[in-house]
C-alpha positions as CSV (number, residue, x, y, z in Angstrom):
1,M,-6.6,37.6,-0.5
2,E,-8.3,38.6,-3.9
3,A,-6.5,39.3,-7.0
4,K,-6.9,39.6,-10.5
5,L,-5.1,37.8,-13.2
6,A,-4.5,39.6,-16.3
7,F,-2.7,37.8,-19.5
8,S,-2.9,38.1,-23.3
9,Q,-5.6,36.8,-24.9
10,D,-3.4,35.3,-27.2
11,S,-1.4,33.6,-24.5
12,P,-3.5,32.0,-21.3
13,P,-1.3,31.1,-19.0
14,I,-3.8,27.8,-18.5
15,S,-1.1,26.4,-15.4
16,S,-2.0,29.9,-13.3
17,I,-5.6,29.4,-13.5
18,C,-5.8,25.5,-13.0
19,A,-3.8,26.2,-9.8
20,A,-5.5,29.1,-8.4
21,K,-9.1,27.3,-9.1
22,V,-8.1,23.7,-7.6
23,A,-6.2,25.4,-4.8
24,G,-9.5,27.7,-3.8
25,I,-8.1,30.8,-4.3
26,P,-10.2,33.6,-5.9
27,L,-9.2,35.2,-9.0
28,S,-10.9,37.4,-11.4
29,I,-9.8,37.0,-15.1
30,D,-8.8,39.6,-17.0
31,P,-7.4,39.0,-21.0
32,S,-6.8,42.1,-21.8
33,L,-3.3,42.2,-21.9
34,A,-1.6,43.4,-25.1
35,A,-0.2,40.8,-27.1
36,G,2.9,38.9,-25.8
37,S,2.8,40.5,-22.6
38,V,3.6,38.0,-19.7
39,P,0.4,37.2,-17.1
40,T,0.4,39.6,-14.3
41,L,-1.3,39.0,-10.4
42,Q,-2.4,42.2,-9.5
43,F,-3.5,42.7,-6.0
44,G,-5.5,45.6,-4.3
45,S,-2.8,46.8,-2.4
46,G,-1.3,47.8,-5.9
47,E,1.8,45.1,-5.9
48,S,1.6,42.5,-8.6
49,L,4.1,39.6,-9.5
50,H,5.0,39.1,-13.0
51,G,5.6,35.7,-15.1
52,V,3.8,32.1,-15.0
53,N,6.3,30.7,-11.8
54,P,6.2,33.5,-9.6
55,I,2.2,33.4,-9.7
56,L,2.1,29.6,-9.1
57,H,4.8,29.9,-6.6
58,F,2.4,32.7,-4.7
59,I,-0.6,30.0,-5.3
60,A,1.2,27.4,-4.2
61,R,1.8,29.0,-0.6
62,G,-1.9,29.9,-0.2
63,A,-3.5,26.8,-1.4
64,S,-6.7,26.2,1.1
65,F,-5.1,22.5,1.5
66,S,-1.6,21.8,3.0
67,S,0.3,19.7,0.5
68,F,0.0,22.3,-2.5
69,S,3.4,23.3,-1.8
70,G,4.7,19.7,-0.2
71,Q,5.1,18.7,2.9
72,N,8.1,20.6,3.7
73,A,10.9,22.9,2.5
74,I,12.8,20.3,0.2
75,E,9.5,19.1,-1.5
76,F,8.5,22.7,-2.6
77,G,12.3,23.0,-3.6
78,H,11.3,19.9,-5.4
79,A,7.8,21.0,-6.9
80,V,9.9,24.3,-8.1
81,E,12.2,22.0,-10.1
82,W,8.8,20.6,-12.0
83,L,7.5,24.0,-12.5
84,E,10.5,25.2,-14.4
85,Y,10.7,21.5,-16.1
86,A,7.0,22.0,-16.9
87,S,7.4,24.2,-20.0
88,I,9.1,21.3,-21.9
89,F,6.0,19.8,-22.8
90,L,5.1,22.8,-24.8
91,S,8.3,22.3,-26.9
92,G,8.0,19.9,-30.1
93,S,11.1,18.8,-30.1
94,E,11.3,17.7,-26.8
95,F,7.9,16.5,-26.1
96,E,7.9,13.0,-26.8
97,N,11.1,13.0,-24.9
98,A,9.7,14.6,-21.7
99,C,6.7,12.1,-22.0
100,S,9.1,9.2,-21.7
101,F,10.9,10.6,-19.0
102,V,7.9,11.1,-16.9
103,D,6.0,8.2,-18.2
104,G,9.3,6.2,-16.1
105,Y,9.5,8.3,-13.5
106,L,5.9,7.9,-12.7
107,A,6.2,4.0,-12.7
108,F,6.1,3.8,-8.5
109,R,4.5,7.2,-7.8
110,T,1.1,8.5,-7.5
111,F,2.1,12.0,-7.7
112,L,5.2,13.9,-8.9
113,V,6.4,15.3,-5.6
114,G,6.0,13.4,-2.5
115,H,2.4,11.9,-1.3
116,G,-0.2,14.5,-2.3
117,L,-0.8,16.6,-5.3
118,T,1.2,19.6,-5.3
119,I,1.5,22.5,-7.9
120,A,3.9,20.5,-9.6
121,D,1.1,18.2,-10.8
122,I,-1.1,21.0,-11.9
123,A,1.6,22.4,-13.8
124,V,2.9,19.6,-15.7
125,W,-1.0,18.4,-16.0
126,S,-1.9,21.7,-17.8
127,N,1.2,21.8,-20.0
128,L,0.2,18.0,-21.1
129,A,-4.0,18.6,-21.8
130,E,-3.7,19.3,-25.2
131,N,-1.4,16.7,-26.4
132,L,-1.6,13.8,-24.2
133,R,-5.6,12.6,-25.1
134,K,-4.2,11.9,-28.2
135,S,-1.3,9.9,-26.8
136,K,-1.4,5.9,-26.5
137,K,1.8,5.4,-25.6
138,Y,2.8,6.0,-22.0
139,Q,0.6,4.7,-19.9
140,N,1.9,5.4,-16.5
141,L,1.7,9.0,-17.4
142,V,-1.8,8.6,-19.0
143,C,-3.4,7.1,-16.0
144,W,-1.6,9.9,-13.8
145,F,-2.8,12.3,-16.0
146,N,-6.6,10.5,-16.0
147,S,-6.7,10.6,-12.1
148,I,-6.2,14.2,-12.0
149,D,-8.6,14.9,-14.7
150,T,-10.7,12.5,-12.7
151,E,-10.1,14.1,-9.1
152,Y,-11.0,17.6,-10.3
153,R,-12.9,17.1,-13.7
154,D,-15.3,19.9,-12.7
155,T,-13.0,22.5,-12.4
156,L,-10.5,21.7,-15.1
157,N,-12.2,20.7,-17.9
158,E,-13.8,24.0,-17.9
159,I,-10.7,26.1,-18.1
160,V,-9.6,23.4,-20.7
161,A,-12.3,24.2,-23.0
162,A,-12.0,27.4,-22.7
163,Y,-8.3,28.3,-23.3
164,V,-6.4,25.1,-24.6
165,G,-5.5,25.8,-28.6
166,K,-4.6,29.4,-27.4
167,R,-1.6,29.0,-25.5
168,G,1.8,30.2,-24.9
169,I,2.8,29.8,-21.7
170,G,5.5,31.7,-20.2
171,K,8.8,30.6,-21.7
172,S,11.1,30.2,-18.6
173,P,14.1,28.1,-19.9
174,A,13.8,24.8,-18.7
175,P,16.4,22.2,-18.0
176,S,17.4,19.7,-21.0
177,F,15.9,16.7,-21.0
178,K,19.1,15.0,-20.3
179,E,20.5,17.5,-17.7
180,K,17.2,16.5,-16.0
181,V,17.4,12.8,-16.4
182,H,21.1,12.7,-14.9
183,D,20.7,15.3,-12.3
184,S,17.5,14.2,-10.8
185,K,17.1,12.9,-7.5
186,D,13.8,11.7,-6.1
187,P,11.9,14.4,-5.2
188,S,9.2,11.2,-3.4
189,A,12.1,9.6,-1.4
190,P,12.7,9.8,1.9
191,E,16.1,10.5,3.1
192,V,17.9,8.5,6.3
193,D,21.3,10.0,8.1
194,L,22.8,6.7,8.8
195,P,25.5,7.7,11.6
196,G,28.9,7.0,10.2
197,A,27.6,6.0,6.5
198,K,30.2,6.0,3.8
199,V,28.8,6.1,0.2
200,G,29.3,2.8,-1.3
201,Q,30.0,1.0,1.4
202,V,27.2,0.6,3.7
203,C,25.7,-3.1,4.3
204,G,22.5,-3.4,5.8
205,R,20.3,-6.2,7.5
206,F,16.8,-6.4,8.9
207,A,17.0,-8.6,12.0
208,P,14.2,-10.9,13.5
209,E,14.4,-14.6,13.3
210,P,12.6,-16.9,10.9
211,S,9.3,-17.2,13.2
212,G,6.7,-15.7,11.3
213,Y,6.0,-14.3,8.0
214,Q,7.7,-10.9,7.3
215,G,10.5,-9.2,5.3
216,R,14.2,-8.6,5.1
217,L,17.0,-6.9,3.4
218,I,20.3,-8.9,3.2
219,V,18.4,-11.7,4.0
220,R,19.4,-13.2,7.0
221,F,17.6,-15.8,9.1
222,D,18.7,-15.2,12.4
223,D,17.6,-19.0,13.2
224,T,19.0,-19.3,17.0
225,N,15.6,-20.6,18.3
226,P,14.8,-24.1,17.0
227,S,11.5,-24.0,19.0
228,K,9.8,-21.5,17.0
229,E,11.6,-22.1,13.8
230,S,10.7,-24.0,10.3
231,S,11.6,-23.9,6.9
232,E,7.8,-23.2,5.9
233,F,8.1,-19.8,7.5
234,V,11.8,-19.5,5.6
235,E,10.6,-20.0,2.4
236,N,7.5,-17.5,2.8
237,L,9.6,-14.9,4.3
238,L,11.4,-15.1,1.0
239,K,8.1,-15.2,-1.2
240,D,7.3,-11.8,0.9
241,I,10.8,-10.3,-0.1
242,E,10.0,-11.0,-3.9
243,T,6.5,-9.7,-3.3
244,L,7.4,-6.6,-2.2
245,G,10.1,-6.0,-4.8
246,I,13.3,-6.2,-3.0
247,K,16.6,-7.3,-4.7
248,Y,18.9,-8.9,-2.5
249,D,22.6,-10.1,-2.6
250,A,22.3,-13.4,-0.4
251,V,20.8,-15.4,1.9
252,M,21.9,-16.2,4.6
253,Y,21.7,-17.9,8.3
254,A,23.0,-17.9,11.6
255,S,23.0,-21.6,11.7
256,D,25.7,-21.3,9.3
257,Y,27.7,-19.9,12.0
258,F,26.5,-22.0,14.8
259,P,30.5,-24.1,14.9
260,K,32.4,-20.9,15.1
261,L,29.6,-19.4,17.6
262,M,30.5,-22.3,19.7
263,E,33.9,-21.7,19.3
264,M,33.7,-17.9,20.7
265,A,31.6,-19.0,23.5
266,E,34.3,-21.5,24.8
267,S,37.1,-18.8,24.3
268,L,35.0,-16.3,26.4
269,I,35.0,-18.8,29.4
270,K,38.4,-19.6,28.8
271,Q,39.5,-15.9,29.0
272,G,37.1,-15.9,32.4
273,K,34.6,-13.4,30.3
274,A,31.8,-15.8,30.3
275,Y,30.8,-18.0,33.0
276,I,27.7,-21.3,33.5
277,D,25.3,-20.5,35.4
278,D,22.9,-23.5,36.9
279,T,20.7,-20.4,39.0
280,P,16.9,-21.1,38.5
281,K,15.3,-18.3,36.4
282,E,13.2,-16.6,38.4
283,Q,16.1,-16.0,40.7
284,V,18.3,-15.0,38.2
285,R,15.6,-12.3,37.1
286,K,15.6,-10.7,41.0
287,E,19.3,-10.5,40.9
288,R,19.3,-8.8,37.7
289,M,16.5,-6.7,38.7
290,Y,18.5,-5.6,42.5
291,G,22.1,-5.5,40.6
292,I,23.2,-9.3,42.4
293,E,26.0,-11.1,41.5
294,S,25.5,-14.9,41.1
295,R,27.0,-17.5,43.0
296,C,28.3,-19.1,40.0
297,R,30.3,-16.1,38.4
298,N,33.6,-16.3,40.4
299,S,33.6,-20.3,39.1
300,T,36.8,-21.6,38.2
301,V,37.3,-21.7,34.2
302,E,37.6,-25.6,35.0
303,E,33.9,-25.8,37.1
304,N,32.9,-23.6,33.7
305,L,34.1,-26.1,31.1
306,S,33.3,-28.9,33.0
307,L,29.3,-27.7,32.7
308,R,29.7,-26.6,29.7
309,K,30.5,-30.2,28.5
310,E,27.1,-31.3,29.9
311,M,24.9,-28.4,27.9
312,V,26.9,-29.6,25.0
313,N,25.9,-33.3,25.7
314,G,22.4,-32.3,26.8
315,T,22.6,-33.8,29.8
316,E,19.8,-33.7,32.9
317,R,22.4,-31.4,34.5
318,G,23.4,-29.2,31.7
319,M,19.9,-28.8,31.0
320,Q,19.9,-26.7,34.3
321,C,22.5,-24.3,32.9
322,C,23.1,-21.5,30.9
323,V,26.3,-19.3,29.3
324,R,26.1,-15.5,30.6
325,G,28.5,-13.0,30.0
326,K,30.5,-11.4,32.6
327,L,29.7,-7.6,32.2
328,D,28.5,-5.4,34.5
329,M,26.0,-6.1,37.5
330,Q,25.3,-2.5,37.8
331,D,24.6,-1.2,34.7
332,P,21.5,1.2,34.4
333,N,20.2,-1.1,31.4
334,K,19.5,-4.6,33.4
335,S,19.5,-6.5,30.2
336,L,22.9,-5.5,30.1
337,R,23.9,-7.3,33.5
338,D,25.3,-10.9,32.8
339,P,23.2,-11.6,29.7
340,V,22.8,-15.0,28.8
341,Y,24.6,-16.0,25.8
342,Y,23.8,-19.9,25.4
343,R,20.9,-22.1,26.5
344,C,20.0,-25.8,26.4
345,N,17.7,-26.6,23.3
346,T,16.8,-30.4,22.2
347,D,14.0,-29.7,19.8
348,P,15.4,-30.6,16.3
349,H,16.5,-27.4,13.9
350,H,14.8,-26.8,11.0
351,R,18.4,-26.9,8.9
352,V,20.9,-28.7,11.5
353,G,18.2,-31.4,12.9
354,S,19.3,-32.9,16.3
355,K,23.1,-31.8,16.1
356,Y,23.0,-29.7,18.6
357,K,21.7,-29.4,22.1
358,V,22.9,-25.6,22.6
359,Y,22.5,-22.9,20.6
360,P,23.3,-19.3,20.8
361,T,21.0,-16.2,22.1
362,Y,19.9,-13.6,19.2
363,D,21.4,-11.1,21.2
364,F,24.8,-13.3,21.4
365,A,24.7,-14.3,17.7
366,C,23.7,-11.1,16.1
367,P,26.9,-8.8,16.5
368,F,29.3,-12.0,15.8
369,V,28.1,-12.7,12.9
370,D,27.3,-9.0,11.7
371,A,31.3,-8.6,12.1
372,L,31.9,-11.7,10.1
373,E,29.2,-10.6,6.9
374,G,30.8,-7.0,7.2
375,V,27.2,-5.3,8.4
376,T,28.3,-1.5,8.6
377,H,24.2,-0.4,9.4
378,A,21.0,-2.9,11.5
379,L,17.8,-1.9,10.9
380,C,15.7,-3.3,14.0
381,S,13.0,-2.9,16.7
382,N,14.9,-1.5,19.8
383,M,16.8,-3.5,21.5
384,G,20.7,-2.9,22.8
385,L,24.0,-4.9,22.6
386,R,25.3,-4.0,19.0
387,R,28.9,-2.6,18.0
388,V,27.3,-2.5,14.5
389,K,25.4,1.3,13.9
390,I,21.8,0.8,14.7
391,Y,18.8,2.8,13.4
392,E,16.2,1.9,15.2
393,F,12.2,1.8,15.0
394,S,9.3,1.1,16.7
395,R,6.7,-1.7,15.4
396,L,3.7,-0.1,13.3
397,N,0.6,-1.4,15.3
398,M,-2.8,-1.3,13.8
399,V,-6.1,-1.1,14.9
400,Y,-8.3,-4.3,15.0
401,T,-5.0,-6.0,14.5
402,L,-2.8,-8.8,16.3
403,L,0.7,-8.7,15.6
404,S,2.2,-11.4,17.8
405,K,3.1,-14.6,15.7
406,R,2.0,-16.9,18.6
407,K,-1.3,-15.6,18.1
408,L,-1.3,-15.3,14.7
409,L,-0.4,-19.2,14.9
410,W,-3.3,-19.7,17.1
411,F,-5.7,-18.9,14.1
412,V,-4.2,-21.0,11.7
413,Q,-3.9,-24.3,14.1
414,N,-7.4,-23.8,15.1
415,K,-8.7,-23.3,11.5
416,K,-9.8,-19.6,11.9
417,V,-8.2,-18.7,8.7
418,E,-6.6,-20.7,5.7
419,D,-3.4,-20.6,6.3
420,W,-0.8,-17.7,6.8
421,T,-1.9,-16.0,3.4
422,D,-5.3,-15.6,4.1
423,P,-6.4,-11.7,3.5
424,R,-7.3,-11.6,7.1
425,F,-3.9,-11.4,8.3
426,P,-1.6,-8.5,8.6
427,S,1.0,-10.7,6.7
428,V,2.8,-9.3,3.2
429,Q,1.3,-12.2,1.3
430,G,-2.0,-11.8,3.4
431,I,-2.8,-8.0,2.6
432,V,-1.6,-8.3,-1.2
433,R,-4.1,-11.2,-1.4
434,R,-6.8,-8.7,-0.2
435,G,-5.9,-6.4,-3.2
436,L,-3.1,-4.0,-1.5
437,K,-0.9,-2.8,-3.8
438,V,3.0,-3.1,-2.9
439,E,3.3,0.8,-4.1
440,A,0.5,2.0,-1.5
441,L,2.2,0.0,1.2
442,I,5.5,1.7,0.4
443,Q,3.8,5.3,0.6
444,F,2.0,4.4,3.4
445,I,5.0,3.2,5.1
446,L,7.4,6.1,3.9
447,Q,4.7,8.5,5.2
448,Q,4.4,7.2,9.0
449,G,8.7,7.7,8.9
450,A,10.8,5.6,11.0
451,S,9.6,6.7,14.5
452,K,11.2,5.4,17.4
453,N,7.0,6.1,19.1
454,L,4.4,3.4,19.1
455,N,2.2,4.0,16.9
456,L,-1.3,2.7,16.8
457,M,-3.1,3.5,13.1
458,E,-6.0,2.9,11.3
459,W,-6.3,1.0,8.1
460,D,-8.5,3.6,7.0
461,K,-5.6,5.6,5.6
462,L,-3.8,2.8,3.7
463,W,-6.8,1.8,1.8
464,T,-7.4,5.4,0.6
465,I,-3.9,5.5,-0.6
466,N,-4.4,2.3,-1.9
467,K,-7.5,3.2,-3.7
468,K,-5.6,6.3,-5.4
469,I,-3.6,3.5,-7.0
470,I,-5.9,1.3,-8.2
471,D,-8.6,3.8,-9.3
472,P,-7.6,5.5,-12.3
473,V,-6.1,2.0,-14.0
474,C,-8.7,-1.0,-13.1
475,A,-11.3,-2.2,-15.4
476,R,-15.0,-1.9,-14.6
477,H,-17.2,-4.7,-15.1
478,T,-20.8,-5.0,-14.3
479,A,-22.7,-7.7,-11.4
480,V,-25.9,-8.6,-10.1
481,L,-26.8,-10.4,-7.2
482,K,-27.8,-14.1,-8.0
483,D,-30.2,-14.0,-4.8
484,Q,-31.3,-10.7,-5.2
485,R,-32.3,-9.5,-8.7
486,V,-34.9,-8.4,-10.6
487,I,-36.1,-8.9,-14.4
488,F,-36.7,-6.0,-16.5
489,T,-38.6,-5.9,-19.4
490,L,-38.4,-3.6,-21.9
491,T,-41.0,-3.4,-24.1
492,N,-39.7,-1.6,-27.4
493,G,-35.7,-3.4,-26.6
494,P,-34.3,-5.0,-29.3
495,E,-35.5,-8.1,-30.8
496,K,-32.2,-9.8,-30.8
497,P,-29.8,-9.1,-28.8
498,F,-26.6,-7.0,-30.0
499,V,-23.2,-6.7,-28.8
500,R,-21.2,-3.2,-28.6
501,I,-17.5,-2.8,-27.7
502,L,-16.8,-0.5,-25.0
503,P,-13.9,0.4,-22.9
504,R,-13.0,-1.1,-19.5
505,H,-11.9,1.8,-18.3
506,K,-13.5,5.2,-20.3
507,K,-10.0,7.2,-19.2
508,C,-7.4,4.5,-19.2
509,E,-7.1,3.3,-22.4
510,A,-4.9,0.1,-21.1
511,A,-7.8,-1.7,-19.6
512,R,-8.6,-2.5,-23.5
513,K,-12.0,-3.3,-24.5
514,K,-15.1,-5.3,-23.4
515,A,-18.1,-6.8,-25.5
516,T,-21.4,-5.5,-23.8
517,T,-25.0,-7.3,-24.7
518,F,-28.2,-5.1,-25.2
519,A,-31.6,-7.2,-25.0
520,N,-35.3,-6.6,-24.5
521,R,-34.9,-8.5,-20.8
522,I,-32.2,-7.3,-18.3
523,W,-31.5,-8.0,-14.7
524,L,-31.5,-5.3,-12.1
525,D,-30.2,-5.4,-8.2
526,Y,-33.3,-5.8,-6.5
527,A,-32.2,-2.9,-4.3
528,D,-32.4,-0.8,-7.6
529,A,-35.7,-2.0,-8.5
530,S,-37.0,-1.0,-4.9
531,A,-35.9,2.1,-5.5
532,I,-38.0,3.0,-8.4
533,S,-41.9,3.7,-8.7
534,K,-44.0,3.4,-12.2
535,G,-43.7,6.3,-14.1
536,E,-40.4,7.3,-13.6
537,E,-37.7,7.8,-15.7
538,V,-34.4,5.9,-14.6
539,T,-30.8,5.8,-16.9
540,L,-29.3,2.2,-17.8
541,M,-26.0,3.0,-17.7
542,D,-24.1,2.6,-20.7
543,W,-27.2,2.6,-22.5
544,G,-29.4,5.4,-22.1
545,N,-32.7,6.4,-20.4
546,A,-36.2,4.0,-19.9
547,I,-39.8,4.8,-18.5
548,I,-41.1,2.8,-15.8
549,K,-44.3,1.6,-17.0
550,E,-45.1,-1.2,-14.5
551,I,-43.7,-3.2,-11.3
552,K,-45.0,-6.5,-10.5
553,M,-45.2,-7.9,-6.9
554,E,-45.9,-11.1,-5.2
555,N,-46.5,-11.2,-1.5
556,G,-45.2,-7.5,-1.0
557,V,-42.0,-8.6,-3.0
558,I,-41.1,-7.1,-6.8
559,T,-41.2,-10.2,-9.3
560,E,-40.4,-8.0,-12.5
561,V,-40.6,-4.4,-13.9
562,V,-41.6,-3.6,-17.2
563,G,-40.9,-0.5,-19.4
564,E,-39.8,1.3,-22.1
565,L,-36.7,2.4,-23.6
566,H,-36.5,6.6,-24.0
567,L,-33.1,6.7,-25.2
568,E,-33.7,10.7,-26.2
569,G,-34.1,11.2,-22.7
570,S,-31.7,13.7,-20.5
571,V,-29.7,11.4,-18.0
572,K,-28.8,14.8,-16.3
573,T,-32.9,14.6,-15.0
574,T,-32.5,11.0,-13.9
575,K,-32.6,10.2,-10.1
576,L,-31.4,6.8,-10.2
577,K,-28.4,5.6,-12.8
578,T,-28.6,1.8,-12.6
579,T,-26.2,-0.8,-13.8
580,W,-28.0,-4.2,-15.6
581,L,-26.6,-6.9,-17.6
582,A,-28.8,-8.6,-20.4
583,D,-30.3,-11.9,-19.6
584,I,-27.9,-14.4,-21.5
585,D,-26.6,-17.7,-20.7
586,E,-22.9,-16.4,-20.8
587,L,-23.4,-14.6,-17.0
588,V,-20.4,-15.7,-15.1
589,P,-21.1,-17.3,-11.9
590,L,-19.4,-15.1,-8.8
591,S,-18.6,-15.5,-5.3
592,L,-18.4,-11.9,-3.7
593,V,-15.9,-12.2,-0.3
594,E,-16.4,-9.6,2.3
595,F,-14.0,-9.7,5.2
596,D,-13.9,-7.8,8.7
597,Y,-11.2,-7.7,11.8
598,L,-10.1,-11.1,13.4
599,I,-10.9,-9.0,16.6
600,S,-14.0,-6.8,17.5
601,K,-11.7,-4.5,20.0
602,K,-9.4,-1.4,18.7
603,K,-6.5,-2.2,21.1
604,L,-6.1,-5.1,23.4
605,E,-4.6,-4.2,26.8
606,D,-1.5,-5.9,28.3
607,D,-4.1,-7.8,30.7
608,E,-6.6,-8.9,28.5
609,D,-7.1,-12.4,26.3
610,F,-7.9,-12.2,22.9
611,L,-9.3,-15.1,23.0
612,D,-12.4,-13.1,24.8
613,N,-12.4,-10.3,21.9
614,L,-12.8,-13.0,18.9
615,N,-14.9,-11.5,15.7
616,P,-17.8,-13.8,15.5
617,C,-17.8,-13.4,11.7
618,T,-15.0,-12.2,9.4
619,R,-16.0,-13.9,6.2
620,R,-18.6,-13.5,4.1
621,E,-19.7,-14.4,0.7
622,I,-22.2,-13.3,-2.0
623,P,-23.2,-15.4,-4.7
624,A,-23.7,-13.4,-7.8
625,L,-23.9,-13.0,-11.6
626,G,-21.4,-11.2,-13.9
627,D,-21.0,-10.0,-17.4
628,A,-19.6,-12.6,-19.5
629,N,-16.0,-10.3,-20.5
630,M,-15.4,-11.7,-16.6
631,R,-14.0,-15.1,-18.1
632,N,-10.8,-13.4,-18.8
633,I,-10.0,-11.8,-15.6
634,K,-6.7,-13.0,-14.0
635,L,-5.7,-14.5,-11.1
636,G,-4.8,-11.2,-9.2
637,E,-6.2,-8.7,-11.4
638,V,-7.7,-5.8,-9.6
639,I,-11.3,-4.6,-10.9
640,Q,-14.1,-2.2,-10.3
641,L,-17.5,-3.7,-10.0
642,E,-19.6,-0.5,-11.0
643,R,-21.3,0.7,-7.7
644,K,-20.3,-2.0,-5.7
645,G,-16.4,-1.6,-5.0
646,Y,-13.0,-3.2,-5.9
647,Y,-12.1,-6.4,-5.6
648,R,-9.0,-8.9,-6.4
649,C,-9.7,-12.1,-8.3
650,D,-8.6,-14.7,-6.3
651,A,-9.8,-17.6,-8.4
652,P,-10.2,-16.9,-12.2
653,F,-12.4,-18.4,-14.4
654,I,-12.3,-22.1,-15.4
655,R,-16.1,-23.4,-16.2
656,S,-19.3,-22.2,-15.9
657,S,-20.1,-24.7,-12.8
658,K,-17.1,-23.2,-10.8
659,H,-17.8,-19.2,-9.6
660,V,-15.2,-16.8,-10.2
661,V,-13.7,-15.8,-6.4
662,L,-13.7,-11.8,-5.9
663,F,-12.3,-10.5,-2.8
664,A,-13.6,-7.0,-1.6
665,I,-11.0,-4.4,-1.0
666,P,-11.6,-1.9,1.1
667,D,-11.3,1.8,0.1
668,G,-11.0,3.6,2.8
669,R,-14.3,4.5,4.2
670,Q,-15.8,3.0,7.2
671,Q,-16.9,-1.1,6.6
672,A,-20.2,-2.1,7.8
673,S,-19.9,-5.1,10.0
674,L,-20.5,-8.2,9.0
675,N,-22.4,-9.4,11.8
């Protein structure tokens, strides 16, 4: 529906104009209203809307992309709250307080509401457009502002240039700063309805055993299977929790309760609620399937206690037995048909050594330990046997990815990867080492929700979220490929090299500065040199234009390009904008590392062996040279190499003879195979 936006020339509603442009809603501008009039949206039908916020509500609902009004009614409500709050940035007395509040609010968020651009972002952005550019105090706020500025630069800057400085946006009353702080509810946080939960009295935990690297919350290690567990996994699980920024109250182990669990099992036998069964495993499975009671089910207490003693001592007779609960062999849930409570295992335990020869099953230990520790709600993958309230969710499967710890262990043991922190691994430390921000991981998980349906997700969405987080703040540097570079001689270039101080990120002051050397001999990537022709004018980024005078070749290979600077030339008219590096001794040796998936098939079927689907080439290193400023890049720092992509520093500069190692970070676009 086309409409006309009419407003007073002395008080243009910049937020409404910007919102309409971004949302793709056609508006004709009529700045002819009398001074002091509120803006009006006039429709062809003769109807109209008056005031900034009603107009913004209309625009949000009519936007061409779904997230502009939020993903649901609650998010739209939060967006409306921000529309009311936005006008506080036009008040000189409250401006600093408002900036401080929103700066803290954006510390772990990409957008003001939910996980996409909404009307709230545009309203706040437009009210900040005049003042925030001058501010150096609020890093998160500035980066958020610049990310929107970058994404919609052409759309927004035209409006800002035309109207900023003439503003007087609608004066709808805004809540006081203190009221907003104390009454604010995280508009992007998902709400999970925990049955039976009482405010302030919830104690939660995650349940898996420490047989692989994954995260926990209350941290309890259900270490009931010594054949799979190790202290190495425990240490790395705790490191994962630290990496994810999760704070916990205590670290507990199921093995702390082994003596009490032994007493419980003996008590159940004495009460006739459990028995010792020496039936072979395959026969047990068949009997469970058809609801047939074991021949051992009616053994006497004395017979059961005698066999239990054999189990505790780990004798040959005892190793043939297990303790089973006497429940209901006709239960529709076959896993509840006399489940196993204890089984023998002579492998040493990572904490208690060889003290025990019998160990409780996970399903027996968890309810008992939950009760002792006061757990009220358990978060776990789908399974039964719980008196604690369960909030179940499915495992999130990713394409081209193995999540089985047994299969991942094969890669470690066979030296196909470095270790469990390898960037090709789907472990927390692995993907963080590759360059994924924890904030992106959290956003991705929250967007999926706690679904009980099995999900097979593409990696692209996760890396796209990550790019939106790192791009507004990561520093820019320059590199050329060491084995694929060509010298470019500038005949009228500077006789002596000189240095200019330039920003490491043109829109994020927090990224600091860098020193760029300008010289009459510079390096180009071979791909750029091969794309130009004699007589062509090209742009040298951060310098100006140059005209190609000669391209020297030997045996069909370009060996040198000769040209002259033409700094008065227009960068808008050139076809090629190329990166370059001065030919100086201070260039930093780099190793650019690219990764591919460990397996070559998106999803393995149950009957497929992962060994038949291994990707033959999953890591490739490319030598390069970087600008001298890369000596100062820190371990773990994320940067962008101009026109090459995003990288995370895995090994910083030590000396010139040792490469700086940079891991390529996917940006959400389909990656080329390394094969």
